[in-house]
C-alpha positions in Angstrom: 2.5 -5.1 28.9 -1.0 -6.6 28.4 -1.6 -10.4 28.7 -2.1 -11.2 25.1 1.1 -9.6 23.8 3.6 -9.3 26.7 3.0 -11.9 29.3 1.1 -15.1 29.9 1.3 -16.2 26.3 4.3 -14.4 25.1 6.7 -12.6 27.4 7.8 -13.1 31.0 5.7 -11.2 33.5 7.7 -8.6 35.2 7.8 -8.6 39.0 7.1 -5.1 40.3 7.6 -4.7 44.0 5.2 -2.1 45.4 6.3 0.5 47.9 3.0 0.7 49.7 4.1 -0.2 53.2 2.2 2.7 54.7 -1.0 0.8 54.3 -1.4 -2.6 56.0 -4.9 -3.5 55.1 -5.6 -7.0 53.9 -7.2 -5.7 50.8 -4.1 -3.8 49.7 -1.8 -6.7 50.6 -3.9 -9.0 48.5 -3.8 -6.5 45.6 0.0 -6.3 45.8 0.3 -10.1 45.8 -2.1 -10.3 42.8 -0.1 -7.7 41.0 3.3 -9.3 41.7 1.9 -12.6 40.2 0.8 -10.7 37.1 -2.9 -11.2 37.9 -3.8 -7.8 36.5 -7.6 -8.4 36.1 -8.0 -9.5 39.7 -5.6 -6.9 41.0 -7.5 -4.1 39.2 -10.7 -5.1 41.1 -8.9 -5.1 44.4 -7.0 -1.9 43.9 -10.2 -0.2 42.8 -11.9 -1.3 46.1 -9.0 0.0 48.1 -8.9 3.3 46.2 -12.6 3.9 46.8 -12.2 3.5 50.5 -9.3 5.9 50.9 -10.1 9.5 52.0 -9.3 12.0 49.3 -8.0 14.5 51.8 -6.4 12.4 54.5 -4.9 9.7 52.3 -3.7 11.8 49.3 -0.2 10.2 49.1 -1.5 6.6 49.4 -4.4 7.4 47.0 -1.8 8.5 44.4 0.2 5.3 44.8 -2.9 3.1 44.5 -4.1 5.1 41.5 -0.7 4.5 39.8 -0.9 0.7 40.4 -4.5 0.6 39.2 -3.5 2.5 36.1 -0.7 0.0 35.5 -3.3 -2.8 35.7 -5.6 -1.1 33.2 -2.6 -0.4 30.9 -1.6 -4.0 30.9 -5.2 -5.1 30.2 -5.3 -2.6 27.2 -8.1 -0.5 28.8 -6.7 2.8 27.5 -9.5 5.1 28.7 -9.5 3.6 32.2 -5.7 3.8 32.3 -5.7 7.5 31.3 -8.1 8.4 34.0 -6.1 6.5 36.7 -2.8 8.0 35.6 -4.4 11.4 35.8 -5.5 10.6 39.3 -2.0 9.6 40.3 -0.7 12.9 38.9 -3.5 14.8 40.7 -2.4 13.3 44.0 1.2 14.1 43.1 2.5 10.5 42.9 6.3 11.1 42.7 7.0 9.0 39.6 7.7 10.8 36.3 6.6 7.7 34.4 3.0 8.7 35.2 3.3 11.3 32.5 4.9 8.9 30.0 2.3 6.2 30.5 -0.5 8.9 30.4 0.9 9.9 27.0 0.8 6.2 25.9 -2.8 5.7 27.1 -4.1 9.0 25.5 -2.3 8.1 22.3 -4.2 4.7 22.3 -7.4 6.7 22.7 -6.6 8.7 19.7 -6.3 11.9 21.8 -3.1 12.9 20.1 -2.6 16.5 21.2 -3.2 15.7 24.9 -0.8 12.8 24.5 1.8 15.2 23.1 1.3 17.4 26.1 1.9 14.5 28.5 5.0 13.3 26.6 6.3 16.9 26.7 5.8 17.1 30.4 7.7 13.8 30.8 10.5 15.1 28.7 10.8 18.2 30.9 11.4 15.8 33.8 13.5 13.3 31.8 15.1 15.1 28.9 16.2 13.1 25.9 14.1 10.0 26.5 13.9 8.2 23.1 10.5 6.6 23.6 8.9 9.8 24.6 10.3 11.5 21.5 9.1 8.7 19.3 5.7 9.0 21.0 5.5 12.6 20.1 6.6 11.8 16.5 3.9 9.1 16.3 1.2 11.5 17.5 2.3 14.2 15.0 2.3 11.5 12.3 -1.2 10.5 13.3 -2.5 14.1 13.2 -1.1 14.6 9.7 -2.5 11.2 8.6 -6.0 12.4 9.3 -5.8 14.9 6.5 -3.8 12.6 4.1 -5.0 9.8 2.0 -5.0 6.3 3.5 -3.1 3.4 1.9 -5.1 1.4 -0.6 -5.6 -1.5 1.8 -9.2 -2.3 2.6 -9.8 -3.7 6.2 -12.8 -5.6 7.4 -13.7 -7.5 10.5 -13.3 -11.3 10.0 -16.6 -12.0 11.7 -16.5 -15.8 11.2 -13.3 -16.1 13.4 -14.3 -13.6 16.1 -16.0 -14.4 19.4 -17.1 -12.3 22.3 -13.7 -12.7 23.9 -10.1 -12.3 22.5 -9.2 -13.8 19.1 -5.8 -13.0 17.6 -2.5 -14.0 15.8 -3.9 -15.7 12.7 -1.5 -17.9 10.7 -2.0 -19.9 7.5 -1.0 -23.6 7.7 0.6 -23.7 4.3 0.7 -22.1 0.8 -2.7 -23.5 -0.2 -4.2 -20.9 2.2 -7.2 -23.1 2.9 -6.5 -23.6 6.6 -5.9 -20.9 9.2 -5.0 -21.2 12.9 -5.3 -18.5 15.5 -5.4 -18.0 19.3 -8.7 -17.5 21.2 -10.1 -17.4 24.7 -13.6 -18.1 23.5 -16.0 -20.3 25.4 -14.8 -23.4 23.6 -11.4 -23.1 25.1 -10.3 -25.8 27.6 -11.2 -25.6 31.2 -13.8 -23.6 33.2 -11.5 -21.4 35.3 -11.0 -17.8 34.3 -7.5 -16.3 34.1 -6.5 -14.1 36.9 -4.5 -12.1 34.4 -7.3 -11.2 31.9 -10.5 -12.3 33.5 -11.1 -14.6 30.4 -10.6 -18.3 29.9 -7.1 -19.3 29.1 -6.3 -19.2 25.5 -6.2 -22.2 23.1 -5.4 -22.7 19.5 -8.3 -22.9 17.0 -8.5 -23.5 13.3 -10.8 -22.9 10.4 -10.9 -24.4 6.9 -12.5 -23.3 3.6 -15.4 -25.3 2.1 -15.6 -26.3 -1.6 -17.0 -22.8 -2.4 -14.0 -21.1 -0.8 -16.0 -19.9 2.3 -14.4 -20.1 5.8 -16.1 -22.5 8.2 -16.8 -21.9 11.9 -13.6 -22.4 13.9 -13.0 -25.5 16.0 -10.3 -26.2 18.7 -7.1 -27.8 17.2 -7.3 -31.5 17.4 -5.1 -33.9 19.3 -3.1 -33.1 22.5 -2.2 -29.5 21.6 -4.5 -27.5 23.9 -4.1 -27.9 27.6 -5.1 -26.2 30.8 -2.3 -23.7 30.2 -2.3 -20.8 27.7 -1.2 -21.8 24.2 -1.1 -19.5 21.2 0.8 -17.5 18.5 1.7 -20.2 16.1 3.9 -20.6 13.1 4.5 -23.6 10.8 7.3 -25.2 8.9 7.0 -24.8 5.1 5.5 -28.3 4.8 2.9 -27.6 7.5 3.9 -30.7 9.5 5.6 -28.9 12.4 3.9 -26.2 14.5 5.9 -23.8 16.6 3.8 -22.2 19.4 4.1 -20.2 22.6 3.1 -21.9 25.9 2.7 -20.0 29.2 2.9 -22.2 32.3 1.3 -20.7 35.4 2.2 -21.5 39.0 1.2 -19.6 42.1 4.7 -19.6 43.6 6.6 -18.6 40.4 6.5 -16.1 37.6 4.8 -17.1 34.4 7.2 -18.8 32.2 6.8 -18.2 28.5 8.6 -20.6 26.1 8.5 -21.9 22.6 7.3 -25.4 22.0 6.8 -27.6 18.9 4.0 -30.0 17.9 3.9 -32.5 15.1 0.9 -33.0 12.8 -0.7 -36.3 12.0 -3.6 -35.9 9.6 -5.9 -33.4 11.4 -4.4 -33.9 14.9 -1.4 -32.5 16.7 0.9 -34.1 19.2 1.6 -33.0 22.7 3.9 -29.9 22.7 7.6 -30.4 23.4 9.8 -27.6 24.6 12.1 -26.1 21.9 15.4 -25.2 23.4 16.9 -21.9 22.1 19.3 -21.0 24.9 20.4 -22.2 28.4 18.8 -19.0 29.8 15.9 -20.0 32.0 15.0 -16.5 33.2 14.3 -14.7 30.0 11.1 -15.3 28.1 10.8 -16.2 24.4 7.7 -16.2 22.3 6.0 -15.3 19.1 7.7 -17.9 16.9 7.8 -17.2 13.1 9.4 -19.6 10.7 11.0 -18.1 7.6 9.4 -18.8 4.3 12.2 -21.2 3.3 12.3 -22.9 6.7 15.9 -21.8 7.5 15.3 -19.4 10.4 13.0 -19.1 13.4 12.3 -15.5 14.3 11.0 -14.8 17.8 10.6 -12.1 20.5 12.5 -12.1 23.7 13.7 -9.9 26.6 17.0 -11.9 26.9 20.3 -10.0 27.6 22.0 -8.5 24.6 19.1 -6.6 23.2 18.2 -2.9 22.9 15.7 -2.7 25.8 12.2 -4.1 26.2 11.4 -7.0 23.9 13.5 -7.5 20.7 13.3 -9.6 17.6 15.8 -12.4 17.4 16.4 -15.3 15.2 18.1 -18.7 15.2 19.1 -21.0 12.3 17.0 -24.1 12.5 19.5 -26.1 10.6 22.6 -24.9 12.5 21.2 -24.0 15.9 24.4 -24.0 17.9 26.0 -20.5 17.8 23.5 -19.1 15.3 21.4 -17.0 17.7 21.4 -13.3 16.7 19.6 -10.1 17.5 18.3 -8.4 14.4 19.9 -5.1 15.4 19.1 -1.5 16.1 17.5 -0.8 12.7 14.6 -3.0 13.8 14.8 -3.1 17.6 14.4 -0.1 19.9 14.3 0.6 23.6 10.6 -0.2 23.4 9.0 -3.6 22.5 9.3 -5.3 19.1 7.2 -8.4 18.8 5.1 -10.6 16.5 7.6 -11.2 13.7 6.3 -12.6 10.4 8.8 -13.6 7.7 7.3 -13.2 4.2 10.5 -13.9 2.3 14.2 -13.8 2.9 14.3 -9.9 2.7 10.9 -8.9 4.0 10.0 -9.1 7.7 6.8 -7.8 9.3 6.6 -7.0 13.1 4.8 -4.9 15.6 6.4 -2.2 17.8 5.6 0.5 20.3 9.2 1.9 20.0 9.0 3.1 16.4 6.7 6.1 15.7 3.2 4.9 15.4 -0.5 5.7 15.8 -0.9 4.3 19.3 -0.2 1.0 21.1 1.5 -1.5 18.9 1.8 -0.6 15.2 2.7 -3.0 12.4 5.9 -2.3 10.4 7.6 -3.9 7.4 11.4 -4.2 7.4 13.1 -4.7 4.0 16.7 -5.9 3.7 18.9 -4.1 1.2 20.6 -5.9 -1.7 23.9 -6.3 0.2 22.2 -7.8 3.2 23.6 -5.5 5.8 20.8 -2.9 6.5 17.1 -3.0 7.1 14.8 -0.1 6.2 11.7 0.1 8.4 8.3 1.5 7.3 5.0 1.9 9.2 2.2 0.2 7.3 0.0 3.2 7.8 -3.8 3.6 7.9 -6.0 1.6 7.9 -3.8 -1.4 8.7 -2.7 0.4 11.8 -4.9 2.3 14.2 -4.8 4.1 17.6 -5.1 0.7 19.2 -2.8 -2.4 19.2 -2.2 -3.9 15.7 -0.2 -7.0 15.4 0.1 -10.6 14.2 -0.2 -10.1 10.4 -0.2 -13.0 8.0 -0.4 -12.9 4.1 -2.4 -15.2 1.9 -2.6 -14.8 -1.9 -1.2 -11.5 -3.2 -1.7 -8.4 -1.0 -4.3 -10.0 1.2 -4.5 -11.8 4.5 -5.4 -11.3 8.2 -4.1 -9.5 11.3 -5.2 -8.7 14.9 -6.3 -5.5 16.5 -8.2 -4.2 19.6 -9.4 -1.2 17.7 -12.9 -0.1 18.7 -13.1 -2.5 21.7 -13.4 -0.6 25.0 -12.6 -3.8 26.9 -9.2 -4.1 25.1 -10.1 -7.4 23.5 -8.4 -8.3 20.3 -10.2 -9.4 17.2 -9.2 -10.7 13.8 -9.5 -8.5 10.7 -9.0 -9.3 7.0 -7.2 -7.0 4.6 -6.8 -6.7 0.9 -5.0 -4.3 -1.4 -7.0 -4.2 -4.6 -5.0 -4.3 -7.7 -4.3 -0.9 -9.3 -6.1 -0.7 -12.6 -4.0 1.3 -15.0 -5.2 1.4 -18.6 -4.8 3.3 -21.8 -7.6 3.6 -24.3 -8.3 5.5 -27.4 -9.2 5.5 -31.1 -7.5 4.8 -34.4 -8.9 7.1 -37.0 -8.0 8.4 -40.4 -7.6 12.1 -41.3 -11.3 12.3 -41.8 -11.9 11.1 -38.3 -13.4 7.8 -39.5 -12.4 4.4 -38.0 -9.4 2.7 -39.7 -10.4 -0.9 -40.5 -8.3 -3.6 -39.0 -5.9 -1.2 -37.4 -3.2 -2.9 -35.3 -1.8 -1.3 -32.1 1.4 -2.5 -30.5 2.6 -1.3 -27.1 6.1 -2.1 -25.7 7.2 -1.2 -22.1 10.6 -0.8 -20.6 9.6 -3.5 -18.1 9.8 -6.0 -21.0 6.0 -6.1 -21.7 4.8 -6.4 -25.3 1.2 -6.3 -26.2 -0.8 -6.2 -29.5 -4.4 -5.6 -30.2 -6.7 -5.1 -33.2 -8.9 -2.1 -32.9 -12.6 -2.7 -32.7 -14.9 -1.8 -35.6 -15.4 1.7 -34.2 -11.7 2.2 -34.0 -11.4 1.8 -30.2 -8.8 -0.1 -28.3 -7.7 -0.6 -24.6 -4.6 -2.0 -22.9 -3.9 -2.8 -19.2 -0.6 -1.2 -18.0 1.7 -1.2 -15.0 2.6 1.8 -12.9 5.8 3.8 -13.6 6.6 2.2 -16.9 7.8 4.0 -20.1 5.8 2.8 -23.1 6.2 3.1 -26.9 3.0 2.6 -28.9 2.7 2.1 -32.7 -0.5 2.0 -34.7 -0.7 1.0 -38.3 -3.0 -0.6 -40.9 -2.8 -1.7 -44.5 -2.9 1.3 -46.8 -1.9 3.7 -44.0 1.3 5.2 -42.6 2.3 4.1 -39.1 2.1 6.5 -36.2 4.3 6.2 -33.0 3.7 7.7 -29.6 5.5 7.5 -26.3 4.4 8.1 -22.8 5.1 7.1 -19.2 2.5 5.9 -16.7 2.3 7.6 -13.4 3.9 5.8 -10.4 1.2 6.9 -7.9 -0.7 4.1 -6.2 -4.1 4.9 -7.7 -6.3 3.8 -10.6 -5.7 5.6 -13.9 -7.0 5.6 -17.4 -4.9 7.3 -20.0 -6.4 8.5 -23.3 -4.5 8.5 -26.6 -5.7 8.7 -30.2 -3.9 7.7 -33.4 -4.7 9.6 -36.6 -3.4 7.6 -39.5 -2.6 9.0 -42.9 -3.9 7.1 -45.9 -1.3 6.2 -48.6 -3.7 6.4 -51.6 -4.9 10.0 -51.3 -3.6 13.4 -50.3 -3.5 14.2 -46.6 -4.0 17.7 -45.1 -1.4 18.8 -42.6 -3.3 20.8 -40.1 -2.0 23.9 -38.4 0.6 25.1 -40.9 0.5 28.9 -41.1 2.2 31.4 -43.4 2.5 35.2 -43.2 -0.1 36.9 -45.3 0.7 36.8 -49.0 4.1 35.2 -48.3 5.8 31.8 -48.1 7.4 32.3 -44.7 6.3 29.7 -42.1 5.0 31.2 -38.9 6.3 30.0 -35.5 3.0 28.4 -34.6 3.6 25.9 -37.4 6.5 24.2 -35.6 4.5 21.5 -33.7 2.7 20.4 -36.8 5.9 20.2 -38.8 7.7 18.4 -36.1 4.9 15.8 -36.1 5.3 15.5 -39.8 9.0 14.9 -39.5 8.4 12.2 -36.8 5.9 10.5 -39.1 8.5 10.3 -41.8 11.0 8.8 -39.3 8.4 6.2 -38.2 7.9 5.3 -41.9 11.4 5.2 -43.3 10.4 3.5 -46.5 8.1 6.3 -47.7 8.6 9.2 -50.1 6.2 12.0 -50.4 5.2 15.0 -52.5 4.4 18.1 -50.5 1.7 20.2 -52.1 0.3 23.6 -51.3 -3.0 25.1 -52.4 -4.4 28.6 -52.4 -7.9 30.0 -52.5 -9.5 31.6 -55.7 -8.3 35.1 -54.9 -5.5 36.3 -57.2 -4.3 35.2 -60.7 -3.6 31.7 -61.6 0.1 32.5 -62.2 0.5 34.3 -58.9 -1.2 31.6 -56.9 0.9 28.8 -58.5 4.1 30.7 -57.7 3.0 31.5 -54.1 1.9 27.9 -53.4 5.1 26.5 -54.9 7.2 28.6 -52.6 5.1 27.6 -49.6 5.4 23.9 -50.4 9.2 24.3 -50.7 9.3 26.1 -47.3 7.8 23.0 -45.7 10.2 20.7 -47.5 13.2 22.9 -46.4 12.0 22.7 -42.8 11.8 18.9 -42.9 15.3 18.7 -44.4 16.5 20.8 -41.5 14.8 18.4 -39.1 16.9 15.5 -40.5 14.7 14.1 -43.3 16.6 13.1 -46.4 16.0 15.5 -49.2 15.6 12.7 -51.8 12.5 11.5 -49.9 10.6 14.6 -50.7 9.4 16.7 -53.7 7.2 19.8 -53.7 4.6 21.3 -55.9 2.4 24.4 -55.8 -1.1 23.8 -57.2 -2.5 27.3 -56.7 -6.3 27.1 -56.9 -6.4 24.3 -59.5 -7.4 21.5 -57.1 -10.3 22.6 -55.0 -11.1 20.6 -51.9 -13.9 18.0 -51.9 -15.9 18.1 -48.7 -15.2 15.1 -46.5 -17.3 13.8 -43.5 -14.9 15.6 -41.1 -15.3 18.9 -43.0 -19.0 18.4 -43.0 -19.1 18.0 -39.2 -17.2 21.3 -38.8 -19.0 23.1 -41.6 -22.5 21.4 -41.9 -23.5 24.0 -44.6 -21.4 22.1 -47.1 -22.6 18.6 -48.0 -20.2 15.7 -48.1 -18.9 15.2 -51.7 -19.2 18.9 -52.7 -16.3 20.2 -54.6 -15.5 23.8 -53.5 -14.8 25.2 -57.0 -14.7 29.0 -57.6 -18.1 28.7 -59.3 -19.6 27.0 -56.3 -18.2 29.5 -53.9 -19.2 32.5 -55.9 -22.7 31.3 -56.0 -23.0 31.2 -52.2 -25.2 34.1 -50.9 -23.6 34.4 -47.4 -20.2 36.1 -47.3 -19.2 34.1 -44.2 -19.9 30.9 -46.2 -17.7 32.1 -49.0 -14.9 32.9 -46.6 -15.2 29.5 -44.9 -15.0 27.7 -48.3 -11.9 29.7 -49.2 -10.3 28.8 -45.9 -10.9 25.1 -46.6 -9.2 25.4 -50.0 -6.1 27.1 -48.4 -4.2 24.1 -47.3 -1.0 22.2 -47.2 -1.1 18.4 -48.1 1.2 15.6 -48.6 0.8 12.6 -50.9 2.7 9.3 -50.6 4.6 8.7 -53.8 6.3 5.5 -52.9 6.6 3.0 -50.1 9.8 1.4 -51.3 12.4 4.0 -50.5 15.7 2.4 -49.5 18.0 4.8 -47.6 21.0 2.5 -48.4 
């Protein structure tokens, strides 16, 4: 339980009576007294001096006891590496408390040494089978090991350097929904008084604030004005929705009593704050309450407390600010554990953020989000993941606009000091782009593309001169797209965007059929010298059927063409049968028979080379008519075969755009 999160500013300091009666030295007596008062910084120095004077062989038992107390001081000061070393010394000297293994696991986990932490937790479970926190510690370490090889969340985290000092800065909170003023707690050199805290070795914390200038840049922080800051520790604030009332935690110190941690209120007048007044929650004068968080609508005050009726450690509670009497309630076992749950932050009436060392995490305190179900009777809890969480303590989150804001963490600071970090979750960019072209792969002028999503979205765009278009989309939405232009048949396509949290650009092209000229249907194949459709023609024919469904006012003639080989009479008959085969397939696919006619043209209508054909067969110039005479004059057999292949085709021609199915 370190100072910032569990004692002088927030939670009642526990009184731990030391069983070190075998040593009567003044130094050890002094260390015990400092420890009992929660003065962990001073106690760590004294215990260290005592430990160094003890003989490793003659004073093994006492050395183990002092090492354990020294480790406890380091743990409460968030000095994970020093705590790990001291707990290992306590174990080496056979200190008879199984908690040495548990706290060694905790400290190693905060160092990011996950496998050694698992080993320590496992040893503890051998001594204390079934301990829930040790099991969750192992789960957290295993989760952290897996996370190293898994993608992080899309949040981007940076140090908020303008707010941070060389001491501790933490628990940021926006004043109101303009997000132009932020308050936080700091023990920097501008804090009141000159004395250093016996608990942390730093100055006692005060409340500071920063505002944005006209360009939107944060200014250097200043102490909150008025009578708010005193010689005591103040911090961890929250505000009423109108920004006029501040709820804060105050820790009052006295040499002959435990630190009392309570919630106070202060009223704003312009840029100054009134002297804090105690906010009564219960008649309980022993338990500690802290970390106030006002709900977004101002109805509830959430807070952390070790009062009776919880699940162990510190729990999240709330009280109705409008009906205080009888409204006190614990948020229940879905949120609270036998560990510590603290730093609540209410984003809306169904979303609560908090920090915990009882749920599986990466080390120390991790941040979690709890979401209330639609019936209001169950919370689901989710770890915020990397990089919002780390192997250190992560807590005190506040949101600004969208998925951005600030939080506190002691990650990367060997002294265990907290600092403020900014975070932002960049918007996912999901787009779809493509081209609208005609059958000759030329841009369709003034093509209009419409896209409708099952989320209710409806967009329209005119393709650019080169036929290109682009739309912004949402994740996990089913879309229907329709492209059309004057003189062309409409084409519809459907697709669903991926629900993965990553940028994506989908590609889709529309090939529009012109109404005023025959259109080749690609990829229709027949058995040699027969009119039987081959199976590989199915996709092209199904697309043809869909096009007719998308254009219900259209009637067509289906025409088939052969090459120059064979007699005119034979080719006419073969092509006629082939055209009829296509119409029969379309009728079988549900297209009304009276919308279609068919005709076999044999070799009578040779193909004229288009720009698309020229790109595929550059030996044939655009505009060339592939007549039998032209083909027979070609010297290269391969060129003659290519020309014959171009002439062998199935086409459709729109005959009317006024068909009425009724």
